[in-house]
Structure formats: structure tokens, C-alpha cells
C-alpha positions in Angstrom: 24.2 -7.9 -1.3 24.2 -4.6 -0.8 20.7 -4.0 -2.1 19.3 -6.7 0.4 21.1 -4.6 3.2 19.3 -1.2 1.9 15.8 -3.0 1.6 16.3 -4.6 5.2 17.5 -1.1 6.6 14.6 0.7 4.7 12.1 -1.8 6.5 13.4 -1.6 9.9 13.4 2.6 9.7 9.8 2.2 8.2 8.7 -0.2 11.2 10.5 2.0 13.9 8.7 5.0 12.3 5.4 4.2 11.3 4.4 0.9 13.1 5.4 2.2 16.4 2.4 4.5 16.1 0.2 1.2 16.6 -2.5 1.6 18.9 -4.1 -1.4 20.5 -7.2 -2.8 19.4 -9.1 -2.2 22.6 -8.3 1.6 21.9 -8.9 1.8 18.1 -12.2 -0.6 18.7 -13.3 1.5 21.5 -17.3 1.7 20.8 -18.1 3.8 24.1 -16.4 6.8 22.1 -18.4 6.4 18.9 -20.9 9.4 18.3 -22.2 11.3 15.8 -20.3 14.4 15.0 -22.6 17.6 15.8 -21.5 19.7 12.7 -18.8 19.4 10.0 -16.2 21.5 12.2 -16.6 18.8 14.9 -16.1 16.0 12.2 -12.9 18.0 10.7 -11.4 18.1 13.9 -12.2 14.5 15.0 -10.6 13.3 11.4 -7.4 16.0 11.8 -6.6 14.3 15.1 -7.6 10.8 14.8 -5.5 10.4 11.4 -2.6 11.5 13.2 -3.2 9.7 16.3 -4.1 6.3 14.5 -1.6 6.7 11.6 0.1 3.4 12.0 -3.6 1.4 12.3 -4.9 3.5 9.1 -1.6 2.2 7.4 -2.3 -1.3 8.5 -6.0 -1.2 7.3 -4.5 0.1 3.8 -2.0 -2.4 3.5 -4.4 -5.3 4.5 -6.8 -4.1 1.7 -4.2 -3.7 -1.0 -3.2 -7.5 -0.2 -6.9 -8.3 -0.2 -7.3 -6.4 -3.8 -4.2 -8.2 -5.1 -5.0 -11.7 -3.8 -8.8 -11.5 -5.3 -7.6 -10.4 -8.9 -5.7 -13.6 -10.0 -5.1 -12.1 -13.6 -3.1 -9.2 -11.9 -1.1 -11.6 -9.8 -0.2 -13.9 -13.1 0.6 -10.6 -15.0 2.8 -9.3 -12.3 4.7 -12.6 -11.9 5.0 -12.6 -15.5 6.6 -9.4 -16.3 8.7 -9.2 -13.1 9.8 -13.1 -13.4 10.4 -12.6 -17.0 12.6 -9.4 -16.5 15.0 -11.2 -13.8 14.8 -14.4 -16.0 16.1 -12.4 -19.3 18.7 -10.5 -17.2 20.1 -13.6 -15.5 19.7 -16.1 -18.2 20.5 -14.2 -21.4 23.0 -11.2 -21.0 24.5 -11.9 -24.3 23.0 -12.7 -28.0 22.2 -16.3 -28.6 22.3 -17.6 -31.9 19.1 -19.8 -33.0 19.9 -21.3 -36.4 20.4 -18.5 -38.4 18.7 -16.0 -36.2 20.3 -13.8 -33.7 18.2 -13.3 -30.6 19.4 -10.4 -28.1 18.3 -9.0 -25.1 16.4 -6.2 -27.0 14.2 -9.0 -28.7 13.6 -10.8 -25.6 12.3 -7.6 -23.6 9.9 -6.6 -26.7 8.4 -10.3 -26.8 8.0 -9.8 -22.7 6.5 -6.7 -23.2 4.5 -7.1 -26.1 2.6 -10.0 -24.0 3.0 -8.8 -20.7 1.6 -5.1 -21.3 -1.5 -6.2 -22.6 -2.2 -8.9 -20.2 -1.3 -6.5 -17.3 -4.0 -4.0 -19.1 -6.7 -6.8 -19.1 -6.2 -7.3 -15.6 -7.5 -3.6 -14.9 -5.2 -2.5 -12.2 -6.4 1.0 -12.2 -9.7 -0.3 -11.0 -7.9 -2.2 -8.0 -6.1 1.0 -7.3 -9.4 3.0 -7.5 -11.2 0.3 -5.4 -8.1 0.7 -2.7 -8.5 4.3 -2.4 -12.3 4.2 -2.2 -12.5 1.5 0.4 -9.7 2.8 2.6 -10.9 6.5 2.4 -14.5 5.1 3.2 -13.2 3.2 6.1 -10.5 5.6 7.5 -12.8 8.7 7.2 -15.6 7.0 8.6 -13.6 5.7 11.7 -12.1 8.9 12.1 -15.0 11.2 12.2 -17.4 9.1 14.3 -14.8 8.3 17.2 -14.4 11.0 19.6 -10.8 11.9 20.7 -9.8 10.7 24.1 -8.8 12.9 26.8 -5.3 12.9 25.8 -6.3 15.3 22.9 -6.8 18.0 25.3 -3.3 17.5 26.6 -1.9 17.2 23.2 -3.0 20.8 22.4 -1.4 22.1 25.4 2.0 20.5 24.6 1.8 22.0 20.8 1.6 25.4 22.6 4.5 25.0 25.1 
């Protein structure tokens, strides 16, 4: 029960810290402020400002892309359910050794069987390509948006507040 309370508290603090910075879609998709940066310095300053200003929106984009990546890789879902579910079931239903005929089956034997089947299945599901796709797709979208969107008028005032 204490673990559930810690998880809910962590989710609450995450929501307050990160998702409170969500900007409205009208501001995030403001097509009137889109322009090609004049040079690399302009692009870098836009990326620096926009990644801080739209950090909640970018985090939401990464989360949505992660959900999409996992939902489109069925073998990854099955292998994760197999490994996590097997681990939970072994802990719940087989804490002590079990006698099966003349053989004694311990938790160590069950974990070995779980990992001998689950790890190759997880490896075949190509989790690394999913992670690299997620990094590439989110990087492309976030850097593209951040470099093309001109900072609003509030960016001029943000620089003044930092100096005070």
C-alpha cells in the first residue's frame, strides 16, 4: 500500500512540475509565427527559448510517440507482458519450493525458465530500434518546431526578468 502512495505522489508531483507548463494548442500551433531562421545563431536561440517555453508540450509529444511506438510493436508488448507478468506470478504463487514428482522446483528454476524464454523473445522484439526511432522522431519534430517558431513578445521580457 505504501508503494501505491509513493507512485501516486510521484505522479502528482510530475503533473504539477512538468504538465503545469503546457501551453494551449492555439499558441503551440501558431502558424503566423512560423518562419525560416536567418542563420544558425537565430535557430540556436529559438531552439533554446522554445524548448524551455514549450517543455510540457514537447514532453507530451514524446509520451504520445512512445505510446504509438509500443502499440505498433506487438511482439514487444507480448514480451514485456510475459516478462513482467511472469515475474509477478512467480513472486505471488511460488515463494517456496514445490515438489513435482521426484523433482523440486524452486523460485530460482522458475526465474531461469522465465528468462531463458523471455530474454530472447524480448531481443527479437527489437526494443533498441524502437528507442532509436523514438529518439529520432521526437528529435526531428521538436527541433523542427522549435527552430521554425519565432519566440513571442514574452521572450523579450523573459530576458529582462533574468537580468534583474
